[in-house]
C-alpha positions as CSV (number, residue, x, y, z in Angstrom):
1,M,20.9,-72.2,88.9
2,S,19.7,-70.5,85.8
3,L,21.7,-68.2,83.6
4,R,19.7,-65.2,84.8
5,D,20.3,-66.1,88.5
6,G,24.0,-66.6,87.8
7,L,24.3,-63.2,86.1
8,S,22.4,-61.5,89.0
9,L,24.7,-63.1,91.5
10,A,27.7,-62.0,89.5
11,A,26.4,-58.5,89.3
12,I,25.9,-58.4,93.1
13,L,29.4,-59.7,93.8
14,A,30.9,-57.2,91.3
15,A,28.9,-54.3,93.0
16,T,30.1,-55.4,96.4
17,A,33.7,-55.6,95.3
18,L,33.4,-52.1,93.7
19,L,31.9,-50.6,96.9
20,W,34.6,-52.2,99.0
21,S,37.3,-50.7,96.8
22,L,35.7,-47.3,97.2
23,R,35.2,-47.7,100.9
24,E,37.4,-44.7,101.7
25,V,35.4,-42.4,99.4
26,L,32.2,-43.8,101.0
27,V,33.4,-42.9,104.5
28,L,34.2,-39.4,103.3
29,L,30.7,-39.2,101.8
30,F,29.2,-40.3,105.1
31,A,31.3,-37.6,106.9
32,A,29.9,-35.1,104.5
33,V,26.4,-36.3,105.3
34,V,27.1,-36.0,109.0
35,L,28.2,-32.4,108.4
36,A,25.2,-31.7,106.3
37,M,22.9,-33.1,109.1
38,A,24.6,-30.8,111.6
39,L,24.1,-27.8,109.3
40,C,20.5,-28.8,108.5
41,T,19.8,-29.0,112.3
42,L,21.2,-25.5,112.7
43,V,19.3,-24.1,109.7
44,G,16.1,-25.7,110.9
45,A,16.5,-24.1,114.4
46,V,17.2,-20.7,112.8
47,Q,14.2,-21.1,110.5
48,R,11.8,-22.0,113.4
49,R,12.9,-19.2,115.6
50,S,13.1,-16.4,113.0
51,G,10.4,-17.6,110.6
52,V,12.4,-16.8,107.5
53,Q,12.7,-18.9,104.4
54,R,15.2,-21.7,104.2
55,P,17.7,-19.9,101.8
56,L,17.9,-16.9,104.1
57,A,18.1,-19.2,107.2
58,L,21.0,-21.1,105.5
59,L,22.8,-17.8,104.8
60,L,22.3,-16.6,108.4
61,S,23.6,-19.9,109.7
62,L,26.7,-19.9,107.6
63,L,27.4,-16.2,108.5
64,G,27.0,-17.1,112.2
65,L,29.4,-20.1,111.9
66,L,31.9,-17.9,110.1
67,V,31.8,-15.3,112.9
68,L,32.1,-18.1,115.5
69,F,35.1,-19.5,113.6
70,L,36.8,-16.2,113.4
71,V,36.3,-15.6,117.1
72,V,37.6,-19.0,118.0
73,A,40.5,-18.7,115.7
74,T,41.4,-15.3,117.3
75,V,40.7,-16.0,120.9
76,V,41.0,-19.7,121.6
77,V,43.3,-21.2,118.9
78,P,46.5,-19.2,119.6
79,P,46.7,-20.1,123.3
80,F,45.6,-23.6,122.6
81,M,48.3,-24.1,120.0
82,D,51.0,-22.6,122.2
83,Q,50.0,-24.7,125.2
84,F,49.6,-27.8,123.0
85,G,53.1,-27.3,121.7
86,Q,54.4,-27.1,125.2
87,L,52.4,-30.2,126.1
88,I,53.9,-32.3,123.4
89,A,57.4,-31.0,124.2
90,E,56.9,-32.1,127.9
91,M,55.7,-35.6,127.0
92,P,59.2,-37.3,126.8
93,R,60.3,-35.8,130.1
94,A,57.0,-36.7,131.7
95,A,57.4,-40.3,130.5
96,Q,60.9,-40.5,131.9
97,E,59.7,-39.1,135.2
98,L,56.8,-41.5,135.4
99,L,59.1,-44.5,134.7
100,D,61.4,-43.3,137.5
101,L,58.5,-43.1,139.9
102,L,57.4,-46.6,139.0
103,R,60.9,-48.0,139.6
104,G,61.1,-46.2,143.0
105,W,57.7,-47.5,144.0
106,M,58.7,-51.0,143.0
107,A,61.9,-50.7,145.1
108,Q,59.9,-49.6,148.1
109,G,57.4,-52.4,147.7
110,S,60.2,-54.9,147.4
111,R,61.8,-53.7,150.6
112,M,58.4,-53.9,152.4
113,I,57.7,-57.5,151.2
114,Y,61.2,-59.1,150.7
115,G,63.3,-56.9,153.0
116,R,65.5,-55.7,150.2
117,S,65.1,-53.4,147.1
118,D,66.2,-56.1,144.6
119,G,63.6,-58.7,145.7
120,G,61.1,-60.6,143.7
121,W,60.3,-57.6,141.5
122,S,63.8,-57.0,140.4
123,W,63.2,-58.6,137.0
124,L,60.3,-56.1,136.4
125,Q,62.4,-53.1,137.5
126,Q,65.2,-54.1,135.2
127,S,62.8,-54.5,132.3
128,L,61.6,-50.9,132.6
129,P,63.6,-49.0,129.9
130,I,64.3,-45.9,131.9
131,Q,68.0,-45.6,131.6
132,G,70.4,-45.4,128.7
133,P,69.6,-45.1,125.0
134,S,66.5,-47.4,125.2
135,G,65.0,-45.2,127.9
136,A,65.6,-42.1,125.8
137,A,64.1,-43.7,122.8
138,V,61.0,-44.7,124.7
139,A,60.6,-41.3,126.3
140,S,61.1,-39.4,123.0
141,G,58.7,-41.7,121.3
142,V,55.8,-40.7,123.5
143,G,55.5,-37.3,121.9
144,A,55.5,-38.8,118.4
145,G,53.0,-41.4,119.6
146,A,50.7,-38.7,120.9
147,L,50.9,-36.9,117.6
148,R,50.0,-40.0,115.7
149,L,47.1,-40.7,118.0
150,L,45.7,-37.3,117.3
151,G,46.3,-37.6,113.6
152,L,48.7,-34.7,113.4
153,A,51.6,-36.7,112.0
154,G,50.0,-38.0,108.8
155,N,49.8,-36.6,105.3
156,L,48.6,-33.1,105.9
157,G,48.1,-32.4,102.2
158,T,45.9,-35.4,101.7
159,G,44.0,-34.6,104.9
160,L,43.4,-31.0,103.7
161,V,42.0,-32.2,100.4
162,Q,39.7,-34.7,102.1
163,L,38.5,-32.0,104.5
164,L,37.7,-29.6,101.6
165,F,35.9,-32.4,99.9
166,V,33.8,-33.2,103.0
167,I,33.0,-29.5,103.5
168,A,32.1,-28.9,99.8
169,V,29.8,-32.0,99.6
170,G,28.3,-31.2,103.0
171,L,27.4,-27.6,101.9
172,M,25.9,-28.9,98.6
173,V,23.7,-31.4,100.5
174,T,22.7,-28.8,103.0
175,A,21.5,-26.5,100.2
176,Q,19.2,-29.2,98.7
177,P,18.8,-32.0,101.2
178,V,15.5,-33.3,99.7
179,A,16.8,-33.4,96.2
180,Y,19.8,-35.5,97.2
181,R,17.7,-37.8,99.3
182,E,15.3,-38.4,96.5
183,A,18.2,-39.0,94.1
184,G,19.5,-41.7,96.4
185,L,16.0,-43.3,96.7
186,R,16.0,-43.8,93.0
187,L,18.6,-46.5,93.5
188,L,16.1,-48.6,95.5
189,P,13.2,-50.7,94.1
190,S,10.0,-48.6,93.5
191,F,7.9,-50.6,96.0
192,Y,10.2,-49.8,98.9
193,R,11.0,-46.1,98.2
194,R,8.2,-44.7,100.4
195,R,9.2,-46.8,103.4
196,A,12.9,-46.1,102.7
197,R,12.1,-42.3,102.8
198,Q,10.6,-42.8,106.3
199,V,13.7,-44.7,107.4
200,L,16.0,-42.0,106.1
201,V,14.0,-39.3,107.9
202,L,14.3,-41.3,111.1
203,C,18.0,-41.7,110.6
204,G,18.4,-38.0,110.1
205,T,16.4,-37.2,113.2
206,A,18.4,-39.7,115.3
207,L,21.7,-38.4,114.0
208,S,20.7,-34.7,114.6
209,S,19.6,-35.6,118.2
210,W,22.8,-37.5,118.8
211,M,25.0,-34.6,117.6
212,V,23.2,-32.1,119.7
213,G,23.6,-34.3,122.8
214,V,27.3,-34.9,122.1
215,L,28.0,-31.2,121.6
216,I,26.4,-30.3,125.0
217,S,28.1,-33.2,126.7
218,S,31.5,-32.3,125.3
219,C,31.1,-28.7,126.3
220,C,30.2,-29.7,129.9
221,V,33.2,-32.1,130.0
222,A,35.6,-29.4,128.8
223,L,34.2,-26.9,131.3
224,L,34.4,-29.4,134.3
225,A,37.9,-30.5,133.3
226,G,39.1,-27.0,133.0
227,L,37.7,-25.9,136.4
228,G,39.1,-29.0,138.1
229,L,42.6,-28.6,136.6
230,M,42.6,-24.9,137.6
231,L,41.7,-25.8,141.2
232,L,44.4,-28.4,141.2
233,G,47.0,-25.9,140.0
234,V,47.9,-28.0,136.9
235,K,49.5,-26.0,134.1
236,L,48.3,-25.7,130.5
237,V,44.6,-25.7,131.5
238,V,43.2,-24.4,128.1
239,A,44.9,-27.1,126.0
240,N,44.0,-30.0,128.4
241,A,40.4,-28.8,128.8
242,L,39.8,-28.5,125.1
243,L,41.4,-31.9,124.4
244,A,39.1,-33.4,127.0
245,G,36.1,-31.9,125.3
246,L,37.2,-32.8,121.8
247,L,38.2,-36.4,122.7
248,N,34.9,-36.9,124.5
249,I,33.4,-37.3,121.1
250,I,35.1,-40.7,120.9
251,P,33.6,-42.7,123.8
252,N,35.7,-45.3,125.6
253,V,39.0,-44.4,123.8
254,G,38.8,-40.6,123.9
255,P,38.4,-40.1,127.7
256,S,41.4,-42.4,128.3
257,L,43.6,-40.5,125.9
258,S,42.5,-37.1,127.3
259,T,43.8,-38.2,130.8
260,I,47.3,-38.8,129.5
261,F,48.1,-35.2,128.7
262,P,47.2,-33.5,132.1
263,M,48.9,-36.4,133.9
264,A,52.1,-35.8,132.0
265,V,52.0,-32.1,133.1
266,A,51.1,-32.9,136.7
267,V,53.8,-35.6,137.2
268,L,56.5,-33.1,136.4
269,D,55.3,-31.0,139.3
270,T,54.3,-33.4,142.1
271,P,53.2,-37.0,141.9
272,W,50.1,-36.5,144.0
273,R,48.8,-34.1,141.4
274,A,49.0,-36.8,138.7
275,L,46.9,-39.1,141.0
276,A,44.5,-36.2,141.6
277,V,44.2,-35.6,137.8
278,V,43.2,-39.3,137.4
279,V,40.6,-39.0,140.2
280,L,39.3,-35.7,138.6
281,Y,38.9,-37.3,135.2
282,V,37.2,-40.4,136.6
283,V,34.7,-38.1,138.4
284,V,34.1,-36.0,135.3
285,Q,33.5,-39.0,133.1
286,N,31.1,-40.6,135.6
287,L,29.2,-37.3,135.8
288,E,29.1,-37.2,132.0
289,S,28.0,-40.9,131.7
290,Y,25.4,-41.0,134.5
291,L,24.2,-37.4,134.8
292,I,24.9,-35.2,131.8
293,T,24.3,-37.6,128.9
294,P,21.1,-39.2,130.4
295,S,19.8,-35.7,131.1
296,V,20.6,-34.4,127.6
297,M,19.5,-37.5,125.6
298,H,16.6,-38.8,127.8
299,A,14.2,-38.0,125.0
300,Q,16.6,-38.4,122.1
301,V,18.6,-41.3,120.6
302,Q,19.5,-44.2,122.9
303,L,22.5,-46.1,121.6
304,L,23.3,-49.4,123.3
305,P,26.8,-49.2,124.9
306,G,27.8,-52.6,123.7
307,F,26.6,-51.8,120.1
308,G,28.6,-48.6,120.2
309,L,31.8,-50.3,121.4
310,L,31.5,-53.0,118.8
311,A,30.9,-50.3,116.1
312,Q,34.1,-48.5,117.2
313,F,36.2,-51.7,116.9
314,V,34.7,-52.8,113.6
315,F,34.8,-49.5,111.8
316,T,38.3,-48.7,113.0
317,V,39.5,-52.0,111.6
318,L,37.7,-51.4,108.3
319,F,38.3,-47.7,107.8
320,G,41.1,-46.7,110.1
321,P,41.2,-43.5,112.3
322,L,38.4,-41.8,110.3
323,G,36.3,-44.9,111.0
324,L,36.9,-44.5,114.7
325,L,35.9,-40.9,114.6
326,L,32.7,-41.7,112.6
327,A,31.9,-45.0,114.4
328,L,29.2,-43.5,116.7
329,P,27.2,-41.6,114.0
330,M,27.5,-44.8,111.8
331,A,26.2,-46.9,114.7
332,V,23.3,-44.4,115.3
333,C,22.2,-44.7,111.7
334,L,22.8,-48.5,111.6
335,Q,20.7,-49.0,114.7
336,V,17.8,-47.2,113.1
337,I,18.2,-49.1,109.8
338,L,18.3,-52.5,111.6
339,R,15.3,-51.6,113.8
340,E,13.1,-50.3,111.0
341,A,14.2,-52.0,107.8
342,V,15.4,-55.4,109.0
343,I,13.3,-56.1,112.1
344,H,10.0,-54.2,111.5
345,D,9.9,-54.6,107.7
346,F,11.4,-58.1,107.2
347,L,11.7,-60.2,110.4
348,D,8.4,-59.3,112.1
349,P,6.2,-59.9,109.0
350,W,8.1,-63.1,108.3
351,K,7.5,-64.3,111.8
352,R,3.8,-63.5,111.5
353,R,3.6,-65.4,108.2
354,R,5.3,-68.5,109.8
355,L,2.9,-68.5,112.7
356,S,-0.3,-68.0,110.7
357,P,-2.2,-71.3,110.0
């Protein structure tokens, strides 16, 4: 290896180490880009429908979002926060009730199979921490666990600063998207900048399509869950329906988490309602997976389910809870980059060269 090659390799390794040390900042920058793409999609829609120039369309979009935020903060947030507080307060008692039901069902099953309540499942019944200090600790820990899962028990000050950073960068990118895109392309070799510009446009289109589809899908899930819970007579409908819609953004993990909260409310009333809630959420998620999402995204981005699940696992390990939240948009962009830059631009020409005589 020559000295030049050695220096180049050392520079690449140093740049990789620097990027890895700044991975949290890079994730926040990607979150800002996702926000900017959402705003650009809205601005483009306003511009196409009204025919105004982009600055005015941006101003109208921001004013519309501000009005929507004020309406939501006035009408939706107060009942949601009130019901969510009640929901978290009920979680320990619901956990205790659920463990009591499990112990009772095990005793009944043991009597049916072994003829006595302390049959072959006695070891499992005794291992359930539903009595004494350990049971109280487990039950009281459920509420805290739910808070941690929703990210509400972390450092609120740091989270607020990060949120403001994402909003500020997102607004700046939205105001001049082309200028920031061209500045980023300057970091690439000149011979590939034109093709990279096309790949970035494809990434932006795929990301915008995915966000529109997820927004429609989440609204449908929240509406269906709210109607179902209302028909079942489950309390705290607003909080549970909004949680179902919000957590639907996180596939696989989100729907499972959203089922816990209405189950906790239903099990305190009657056990059959808890089972009915599980059935309801299974039906809603199947409708979302096999009817709503294909109808919304049939001509938009198609993310492979296995690729999305792998992305959730990898990005959560690398970047923590924020990585889980941004795993799907990252996977959407990564799928486009792999298809266009790696397969079309590198692997396909390389294969043709190898097959040519």
